[in-house]
N, C-alpha and C positions, 0 to 999 in steps of 0.2 A: 695747489701743488699736492700731488698724491703722497700720502704718508706711508713710507716704506721703512721707517726706522724701527728700533727695538721697542718703542712704546706705541706702535701703530694700533689704532683702534681706541686709544684713550684721548679724551678731550683734554684741553689745557688744565681745567680745574682738577681733573682726575690725576693728571701727571703731577700737579702740585701736591696733591694728597699723597701720592706715592713718594715724592721726594721729601716731604716734611718730616716724617718719622726719622729718616736717615739724618737729616739736618739736626734734629733735636738730639738724637743719640750721640752723634759725633761731637756735638757741642758740650756734652757732659764731661766733667773732669774725670780723668782716669783714676781707677782704683789703685791704691798703693800696693807694692809687693809686701807679702808677709812671709817670713821664714821661721817656721815653728820647728826647727831642727837644731839639735846640739851638734854643731859641726865638728867638735873635738872628738866625737864618737864615730865619725864617718871615715871610711877608707878614702884613698885618693880617687879611686874609681867612682865611688858614691858622690864625692865632692864634685867631680867632673860632671856627672849627670845632673846633679842638683843645680849647678850654675848654668849648664846648658839649657835646662828647662826654664830657669829664671830669665835667661837672655831671650829665649823664644817668646815667653809670655809677656816680656816687656814690649814686644811688638804686637803679638796676637795673644790675648785680646786687649791688653791694657794700653798699648801705645797708639791711641787714635791719631795723635799728631804725626807720628812717624809713618803710620799707614797712609794718611792723606798725602804726605810728602812723596812716598814711593808711588802711589797712584798717579800723582801729578807728573812725576818723571816718566811714567810709562805711557800715558795716553797720547802724548804728542807724537811719538814715534813708536807705535805699538808692535814692534818686532823685538824678539827676545835679545838679540845680540847688542843693539844700542843701549837698551835699558840695563842689561847685565853689566855692560861697561861702566855705565854711570853708577850702578849699585856697588861695583868693585871700588871705584874711586871714593864713594861715600864710606864704604867699610874701612878702607885704609885710613881715611881721615879721622873717622870717629874712634878707631882703635888707638891712634896716636894720642889724641887728647884725653881719651878715657884712661889710658895707661899713665899719662903724665899727671892727671888729677888724682888717681888712686895711689900713686907713689908720692904725692904731696908736692910735686914740682910746680903745679899751678893750683889756684883755689878760685875757680870761677864762681861769682855770685849768681845764684839761681834767679834773683830778681832782674838780672840783665839777660842771662842766657835764655830763659823761657820765652820772653817776648821776642827775642831774635829768632828763636826756632819758629814761632808763629809767623813772623815776618818772612822767613825763608819759604814757608809754604805759600804764603800770599804772593810772593815774588814769582815763584814757578807757575802758579795758577794764572797770574796775569800774563806771563810770557806765553803760556799755552794759547791764550785767547788772541794775542796780537801777532803771533808769528805763525807761519805756515809750514815751517820745517825745523828740524833739530839743528841748531848751530854748533859748530865744532867747539866753541869756547864754553859750552854748557858743562862739559866735564869738569873744567876748572872751577866753575861756579859751584857745582855739586860738591867738589872736594872741599871748597871753603865752607859750605854749609855743613858738610860732614864734620869738620872740626868743631863747629858750634854744637851740633847734635851730640857729639861725643861727650861734651861737657854736661849736657843734659842727662845722658846715660850715667855719668859719674854721680850725679845727685841721687839717682835711684839706688845705685850700687853702694854708695857711701852709707845709706841708711841700713842696708843689709849687712855690710861688713864683708870682709874676705878672711878665710881661715888662714892662720899664720903658717900652718904646716904645708900649705900648697897655695900660696898667695898668687904666684904667677900663673899656675895651671888653672886656677878658678877664674882668673881674669880672662885668660884665653878662651876657656869654655863658655863664659858669658858672651864674649864677642862672637863665637861660633853660633851660639843660640840666636843672637840678634840677626846674624847673617841668614840663618835658616828661616827666621821669621820673615825677613825681607824678601827672600827668594820665593817663599810661599805666597806672599802677596802678589808678586810679579806673575807667578804661574797661574794664580787664580784670575788675575786680570786678563791674561792671555787666553785662558780657557773660556772665560765668560764673554769677553768682548773681542780681543785682538784677533783670535783665530778665525772668526767669521765676519767681522765688521770692518777690519782695518782697510780693506781695499774698496769699500763702498764709497760712492760719490758723496754721500751724505754724512760720512764719518766725522769730518771736522765740525760741521754745523750741528749735528744732532747728538754727538757724543763728546767731543773735545770741549766745545764751548759750554754746553750746559753743565757738564761735570766740573769743569774748571770754575765756573761761576759759583756753584754750590761750595766747592772747596775753598774758593777765595772768600766767600761770605763767612764760613766757619773760621777760617784763619784770621780774618779781620776781627771777628768777635773775640777770639782767643787773645789777639794782640791787645785789644782794649782791656779785656778782663785781667790779663797778666800785668799790664802797666799800672792800672788804676785800682784794681780790687784784690790783688794777690796779697 
């Protein structure tokens, strides 16, 4: 069969060498946020921008697991409208649990939440492989996973703390930053892949399946690591 895919001209070993660095990098643990700022000396506007940036960097470049989740959502149906609908459901859900956690209504243990986040990525990756179309109930599944991911966001934000003089505003700006990070990932996926490859006959075989396999392997590794070695 003639190779007309995005990696045409590369033999299988070379393709493996291309994919291996990505696999290794994505499997590395994310770097923690560091906030070297005295929040009491900042204005409300400065606090807004500080937490907006923290929310964005929690996705890009620090949130490898959340990046993989968003990529998994995108590649099955690489049009902007369906994935933005899923991203909106995800954002609403993680905003709910993040707010509840930061206000002390729930106290999710990271030892449980982090493995579930990894499993959610694995679930979506496997679904991408075994199904040929976006199912209507996926939005509900994404919403449920968003509730779990929001608890993961809370773990990062708890370590940073929120300024007392603008607690709610900084929480909102962090969420906005997270959403901007997610939209950036989606637009990059669209620009790099979806815009030109989505309608190709080989898209499922040469994009969805290989990418989902790599993501699934990383997610499986994270699951084992977070259950047994965290």
